[in-house]
DRENVEX-291851 format. One record per atom (N, C-alpha, C): x, y, z. Coordinates in steps of 0.05 Angstrom, whole numbers, plus 5000, padded with zeros to 4 digits. Example, Ala and Ser with C-alpha at 12.3 -4.5 7.8 and 13.67 -1.06 7.14 Angstrom:
2
526448865156/524649105156/526449345156/525749555142/527349795143/525850015157/
//
This chain:
463
034150696033/035850716058/034850486077/032350426078/031250216095/032249936089/032549896061/033649646052/036449616059/037949826060/040849816067/041049726096/039349866111/039449816140/038649526147/036549416132/035549156134/037848946129/039249016107/041448836097/043848836119/044149096131/046249116151/045548946176/042948966184/042048816208/042348516202/041548426177/041848156171/044648046172/046548226160/049348146160/050248116189/049448306207/050248296234/049248046248/046647986243/045447736254/046947496245/047747466219/048947256209/051947236221/053047446223/055747456234/055647356262/053647416279/053347326305/052847046307/051446926287/051046646284/053346476276/055546586265/057546436254/059446306275/058346116289/059545986311/060145686307/058745566286/059045296282/061845236267/062845006276/065444926263/065444626259/066044546236/065944246226/068444106241/067743866248/069843706262/072243656241/074543696250/077043666234/078043386239/078843246218/080042986221/082843036236/083342836255/085542856273/088042736259/090542836266/093042716256/093642446270/095142276257/096042046269/098042096291/097841966313/099841966334/102241806328/101741586313/104041416304/103041266280/105041216263/104241066237/104640776242/102340626240/102340326244/100540196223/101340056205/099639926184/098139696192/098639626220/097039396228/094639456247/094339726251/092039806269/090139986254/087740026265/085840206254/083640046238/082040216226/079640106211/080440016185/081439776179/082639676154/081239426144/081339416117/080439176104/081638926111/084238956121/085738706127/084838586153/083138726167/082238626193/079438526191/079138336173/076438216166/075637966181/077637836193/076937576206/075037606230/073137446231/071237456254/069737186257/069037126281/067336866287/064636906273/063837156267/061237206255/060937076228/063237066211/063036956185/065436756181/065336596160/067436396153/069836536143/072136416148/074736526138/075136416111/073436236101/073936116076/072536276053/070936476060/069636626041/070236936044/070437076023/070537356024/068237456006/065937556020/063737646005/063537946009/063238095986/063038375985/060538435971/058938635985/056538725974/056739025969/056339115944/056539415937/053639525934/053339775943/050739925938/051240175921/049840185898/050440395880/049140645891/049940865877/048541125880/045841125870/044341345875/041741375866/039741485886/040741625906/039241755926/037641555943/035341625953/033741475971/032541235955/032241265930/031141045913/033040815914/035640875910/037640665910/037940555940/037740715960/037840625989/035440425994/033140495985/030840325991/031140055977/032040055952/032639795937/034639645951/036939765960/038939645976/037939516003/036139656015/034839556039/033339306037/031739306013/030339066007/032338826001/034538895988/036538685983/037838566008/038238766029/039238656054/037238486069/034538556067/032538386078/032638106068/032838096040/033137836028/035437676036/037837806037/040137666046/040037556074/038737716091/038237626120/036537366119/034637336101/032737106101/033836886083/035936926068/036936726050/038836536064/038136296064/039736096079/042336046065/044435986081/047135966073/048435706088/048935496076/049835266091/052535206079/054535146097/057235076089/058234876110/059434676101/060534446121/058534396144/055934386136/053934306156/053134536174/054334766172/053534986190/051735176173/049435246185/047535386171/047335686183/047335876167/047036166174/045536316152/045336556153/044236726133/046336846115/045836876090/047837006073/048837286084/047037436094/047737676104/049837676127/049737466143/051637426165/054337316156/054337256130/057037166119/058337396104/056937616101/058137846086/060437976102/062738026089/065038126101/065238436099/064238546075/064638826068/062238936054/061339166064/059239306049/060439576042/060239626014/061339876005/058940015989/059040295994/056940445982/057840735974/056540815955/056841105946/054341245947/054241515951/052041685949/049541555967/047341505953/045041405968/045541135980/047440975966/048140705976/049940706001/051040956008/052640966032/050940946056/048341036054/046841026080/046240736089/045140556073/044740296082/047440156089/049640206076/052140066081/053240136110/053240406115/054240506141/052240426163/049640446158/047640396177/047440106188/047839906169/047839636176/050439556190/052639676184/055239626196/055139696225/053539926231/053440026258/051239886272/049139816262/046639706279/046039426274/047439306253/046939036246/043938966243/042938756254/040038666248/038238866259/038939026279/037139226287/036039416266/037739416245/036939596222/034139536212/033339296213/030739216203/028439296221/029039426243/027139546260/026839836257/029239966248/029440266252/030140426227/030940286205/031940436182/029640576168/027340476166/025140596155/024740866169/024540836195/023741086212/026041286212/028541196214/030741386215/031441506189/030941376168/031841486140/029841466119/028841226112/027241196088/024741376088/023441386111/021041546114/021441836123/023741936126/024442196134/024442386108/023242606112/023242826091/025842986091/027842886081/030343026081/030543246060/028943246039/028843466020/027843716036/026243676056/025343906072/027744016087/029643856097/032143946112/033844106094/033943996068/035644146049/034544416042/031744426039/030544696034/030944876056/030844776082/031244936103/034045076105/035944926095/038745026094/038945286079/037345296058/037545526038/035345736044/033145666058/030945856060/030545966088/031645826110/031245926136/033646076147/033346336154/035346506161/037146416183/035846266203/037246166227/039045926219/038945826194/040645626185/042645716165/043145996163/044946096143/047646146152/048546006172/051346036183/053345966161/052645806143/054345716121/054945956101/053246146101/053646376082/056146536091/056646556116/058846736126/060846606142/060546356148/062346216164/064246016147/066746086145/068445926127/069045646139/068145596163/068645336176/065945156177/064245236160/061445096160/060245146133/059844906120/058544896094/055944776094/054444766070/051844636069/051944346075/054044206067/054243906073/055143866101/056544056114/056944026144/054244026158/052444206147/049744206159/048343946156/048643826132/047243566126/048543356142/051143356147/052443166166/051243166193/050843416203/049443436229/046743316230/045143356207/042543246206/042742926207/044542816191/044842546190/045642426216/047142566231/048042466257/045842476276/044142686275/041942696295/039842466289/039442426263/037442236254/038241936258/040741876250/041641606246/044141506263/046241666266/048741566274/049341656303/048241866314/048341936341/051341946351/053042066338/055842106348/057641856342/056641656329/058241416325/060741496306/062941366312/065341396296/066341146283/068441166267/069540946254/071040766274/071740876297/072840726318/070740536330/068240646332/065940446340/065640226320/065740276295/065640056276/067939856277/070239966283/072539786287/072139586310/071039686333/070439506354/068439286348/066539366332/064339156324/065438946305/067439006289/068538816272/066738786246/067138586230/065738556205/062738546207/061238606187/062038706163/063038996165/065239026150/066439296148/064839456129/064639716134/063239916114/065440076102/065440066075/067240246059/065540466046/065440696060/063840916050/065841066030/065041116005/066741225985/065741505977/067641685977/067041965966/069041995942/068842215930/070642305907/072542525915/075042495910/076942705913/076442915891/075543155899/074743355877/077043425860/079543435870/081743525855/082743325833/082643055841/083542855823/081342685809/078842705819/076742525810/076942255815/078742175835/078941895843/077341835867/076741565871/075341485894/076941525920/075441615941/076941645967/075141515988/076041255995/074441096013/075141176043/073441166061/073641216089/074740946103/077240886097/078540666112/081340776120/082440646141/084840746151/087240746131/087340546113/089440516094/089440766075/087040896071/086841126054/087741366071/086941386096/087741606114/090641596122/091841356118/094741336121/096041546103/095141576079/096341746059/096442026067/094442106085/094542376094/095242386124/096542186133/097442176161/095442246180/093142136176/090742196193/089441956207/088242006232/087241796246/084041786241/083141576226/080241556223/078541496245/079741386267/078141266289/076041456302/076741706304/075041896319/073342046298/073341986273/071942116254/069042046251/066942206251/064342126253/063341996227/061841796230/060941646206/059141826190/057542016205/055742176190/057242366171/059442456176/061142626160/061942466134/062542216137/063542046114/061042026097/058841966108/056441916091/055642176077/055942396090/055242656079/057142716055/059642656058/061742686037/060742496012/060042256019/059342065997/056842165983/055042295996/052742395985/052542695979/054942795976/055043095972/054843175943/052543185933/051943255904/052943525898/054843545879/056043805872/054044025866/054844275872/053144505870/051244525892/049544325896/047644315919/048944335945/051044175947/052444155972/055544235971/056544365989/059344425991/061044175997/063544165991/065043925996/065443896027/065943646033/067043586061/069943586059/071343746076/074243786075/075943636096/077943496088/079943386105/082643526106/083843526128/086743626129/088643416122/090643496107/092843306101/095243346120/095943166136/098143186154/100543046147/100742946121/103042776114/105642906116/105843166118/108443296123/109743236150/107943146168/108843046196/109342756199/108742606177/109442326178/112142256168/113642086183/116442026175/116541806154/114241696147/114341486129/111841476112/111641296092/109141276076/108740966075/106240896066/105340626066/107340456048/108040206059/110140066046/109639976017/107239976009/106539875982/107240055960/107640315966/108140525946/110540505932/112840465945/115440465932/115740235911/115039995919/115339765899/113339805874/111039925881/109039975859/110240175840/111540375849/112640575832/114940455814/116140255823/118340125809/117439955786/114639895783/113639745762/114239905734/115639775715/116339925691/114139955672/111839825675/109539825657/108140085662/108040275643/106640545647/103740505650/102640265643/099640245645/099140045668/101040005686/100539835710/098639975730/096739825738/094739935757/096039985783/097839815792/099539875816/100840125814/102340175793/103740405789/102040665791/099640645777/097840875778/096740925803/096240715819/095340785847/097540895864/099840835860/102340955874/102441245867/102141305840/102441585832/100241755844/097741645847/095741795859/096241825889/097341615902/098141625929/100041855935/101941885917/104142075921/103042375920/100842395909/099542685910/099142755939/098542565957/098242635984/100742616002/102842455995/105042406012/107542546006/108142645983/110642755976/110743055973/113043175970/113443445965/111543555944/110443795948/108443895930/105643775936/105443655959/102943515968/100643705968/098243605967/095843765972/095443796002/094944026012/094544096041/091844026051/089844016032/087143936039/086143736019/084243596027/082743406010/079843486010/078743565988/075943655988/074343425973/072243335987/070743075981/068143165973/067143035948/064443065939/063342785934/060942795924/059342555920/060942315908/060942095922/062341845909/061441765884/058941825876/057841735849/059141895828/060442115832/061942255810/064042105798/065541945815/067641785805/066841485800/065041395813/064141095808/061441085823/059541035804/056741015815/056140725824/057640545821/057240265830/058540195856/060140385867/061340355894/063340115896/064740055872/066739855870/069539945867/069840195857/072640285850/074540295872/073540395896/075240415920/076340155928/074739945928/075739675935/077739585913/076939605888/078639515865/081339655866/081339915872/083740065873/085639955896/084439865918/085739775940/087039505932/085539345918/086539085909/088939105891/088739335872/090839365853/093339465865/093439535891/096039615904/097939375907/096939135907/098638905911/098638715887/101038605881/101238435857/099938145863/100038055888/098737795895/097537835922/095537665929/094537675955/096537635977/098637475971/100637425990/102237675998/102337865980/103738105987/102238316002/099638286004/097838466018/098238426051/097838626066/097938586094/095838396103/096638196120/094637996128/095337916158/094738076176/095538026205/094037766215/091637716205/090137476214/090937216202/092337236178/092936986163/090736886150/088337046147/086036946135/086236906106/087837076091/087837066061/088636776052/090336636067/091336376058/089136176061/087036226075/084736036080/082336096060/082436316046/080236386028/079936196005/077736095998/077135925974/074836015957/073536225966/071436365951/071636665953/071536805929/071437075928/068937175913/066937285927/064437345915/063937655916/063437775893/062638065893/059538065886/058138195901/055138235895/054738535893/053938605868/053238895862/050338945862/049239105882/046639175884/046139465870/045139465847/045139705830/042339825826/041940055840/039440185840/039440435826/041540465807/041840725794/039440785776/039441045769/037041165756/037041125725/034741165714/034541175685/035741445675/037041425652/038241675643/035941875634/036742115634/034942335626/034642345595/032842185584/032642175556/031142425545/030042595561/028642825551/030443055544/033143035552/034843255546/035043315516/035143115501/035643145473/032843175457/030643195473/028243255461/027343545469/029343685481/028543955490/030444145475/029444365462/031244545448/033344705466/032444765490/034544905509/034344765536/036844715547/036944605573/038244835591/036444965608/037445165622/037545105652/036544885661/036544805688/039344705697/040744865714/043444805721/043644545735/041744485754/042044235769/041543995750/039844035728/039243825711/041843755693/043343975687/045943955673/048043805691/048243895715/050043765732/049443475736/046943415741/046143125743/046842975720/046443075695/047142925671/050242875670/051843085677/054643055676/055742865697/054642885721/055742735742/054542445743/052042405731/050742145732/050841995707/049642125685/049341975661/052241925649/054142095650/056642065640/058141835652/058141835681/059741635694/058241365692/055541365688/054041105685/055040965659/056041115641/056940975615/059240795621/060740825643/063240675648/062440445667/059840415676/059340195695/060039935684/059439895657/060139635645/063039575648/064839765644/067639745647/068539675677/066939805695/067439745724/066639465730/064439365721/063639095726/065538875715/066638945689/068738775678/071238775696/071939015705/074339025721/073938885747/071438885759/070838755784/071138455780/069938365758/070138085752/072937975748/074638125734/077438045728/079138055755/078538285771/080038285798/079338055815/076938005817/076137765834/077437505825/077437475797/078637245786/081637225791/082937465788/085837485793/086437395822/084937505841/085437415869/085037125873/082737015861/082436715864/084736555850/085536645827/087836505812/090336535827/091036745841/093436775858/093336595882/090936585894/090336415917/090836115909/089636045886/090135765876/093035695872/094435885859/097335855856/098935815880/098035985901/099435975928/099035735942/096735595940/096135375957/096535095941/096635115915/096534855900/099134755892/101334875898/103934785891/104434505902/104934305883/105334035892/102833885900/100433995893/097933855901/096133835877/097133725855/095433695829/093033535836/090733625826/088033475828/086733505855/088133605876/086833625900/085033875903/083033875919/081134085920/081934335936/084234435929/085334665948/085034935933/083934925906/083835165892/081735365902/081835605891/079935805898/078235895872/075936005877/074336095853/073036375860/071936495841/070736765843/068136775829/066736965836/064137025823/063337305825/062137415804/060937695805/057937655799/056437775817/053537755815/052538065814/051238135792/050338405787/047338395788/046038515808/043138535811/042238815806/040938865785/040339145778/037339205781/036539435789/033839525789/032839525761/034239595740/033439635713/032539365700/033339145714/032638895701/030138755716/028938905734/026838775751/024138825739/022038655744/019338705735/018438975744/017139135725/016339395732/018439605735/020839535722/023139705724/022639995712/021240005692/020840255678/019640465697/017540375713/016240555732/018340605756/019540395765/021240435788/023640625783/024640615760/026840795753/026041085751/023541125748/022541385746/022241535773/022441355794/022241485822/024741675825/024241905836/026442105838/028841995854/031142095850/033542025863/034342185887/032642385896/033142555916/032942415943/032842575964/032842455992/030042466006/027942485989/025242465998/023642315976/022442085982/020641945965/018041865980/015941825967/013541755980/013441485994/012041436014/012041206030/011340966012/009340985993/008640765978/010940705958/012440905949/014840845931/017040705946/017340775971/019240645987/018540345989/016040285994/015440005996/015539855971/015139985948/015439865921/018339795917/020139975924/022939925918/024239725939/023139735964/024139515983/023239245972/020839215963/019738945954/021238865927/022039055911/023539005887/026238905894/027539025913/030338955921/030238675934/028438635950/027938365962/027838145942/025738175924/025337965904/027637945884/028938155879/031138145860/033337965870/033837975896/035937805908/034937525910/032537495919/031337215925/031337065897/030737205876/030137075850/032637055832/034837175841/037037185824/038436905819/038336795795/039336535790/042336505795/043836725787/046736695790/047436675819/046236835835/046836845865/046036585877/043736475870/042836205880/044836005874/045835985848/047835805839/050435815855/051236065860/053836105874/053535995902/051236055916/050935945944/050635645943/049235535924/048735255923/051535105919/053335225905/055835095900/058035185919/057435295940/059435425957/061435215969/060734985974/062534775984/063734585962/063234635938/064234495915/067334535913/068934305917/071934355916/072834445888/074934595888/076034715864/078734565861/078834395842/081534225837/083734405831/086134315840/088634465832/089434375805/089734575787/090534535760/093334415760/093834215742/096534105742/098634305734/098034495717/100034705709/100834885733/098934915752/099635075775/101034905796/099934655799/101334475820/104234415814/105034425790/107834345780/109834565786/108834815791/110435035791/112035035819/
//
């Protein structure tokens, strides 16, 4: 009888606490493909219009975030000279894209810029966030998520991230700051496809990204299934009178294996009759642990650079397209097949969501390389008509810098992928990321040849 009374009192207490409510994404007031936080608004005096430099940060928890932070330190200190103007490589970066653990440094740098190097260790790397996670499950005064349908475990983590790092900042704040843009990527639970937090993606659900908290996007990107509940968005597309202009011509492509057509079919899940009313988002690493698919899917929506929205006219001036992949992913769990029984549910989920998707990283890198080359080839064709031999062409490069290829990698990869790691491990990973960038021969060669003219091929110039 006493236990029943205790349970009743606990239920009443929890019911009284069920007052928290997650911020809901707002509907668009008007549909305008030229406004909002978009990849097409990349032009800035901060970087050169001749280069498009994208840096991606892989998943892998705080281990990946620390490795990425060291890479950012190195890029800050790496000289970059073009046409007699000297800056740092980091200040030429246009876009930072991240999933899971990699979303923290991507979003944090986009918001705070070089101040990151004073505060990121304190605000994130040295924080014991595993203790916060334990508190969600073990402390009764944090059990609102048990009885409150408007508040889940990852809503609680978004609150924590906001208090520690983002302090109410929204994507509207990032838009005002300009490049580098941050593409925080989660995974649509229903379709398994990448869902980046950019306005062109929010157009599909007729929603305004401007007032949406950065902390909630990062929580969605880092929302490890089972451990965290999804971050949920409302789909308002029933109230939009139109849909993005790229969808209809993409659907007209007769090739059933066309990437444009496939992207349009995915988009129609959000925009047409029978649409999904909600979008439930989980860890970005479930769909792509290298944080590149969201950008590549965006590129695939247009058959040539000339067909993409370009309000600044910048794309016609591009002559270098550079993708830099900072890959801090973990070692695979080799012990699974040495164990007669695998009963740990979290270990199974980790293997399914991490090991399995990591098998496709090679294909993602190949796709990134071919996509960058296709953009450069199209730019060359666009600018080189009638200019055979002149240095008006464009070129591309993919630089993949992986933790697994660094000295001492075997020990570094064994560092846990959770949200708490020891201070000495943080410093080891930061140093590894820094040295990996500074010593990468491919990256150094790309920077050294940044001003080398690319001749217009005769075959292109005659068209």
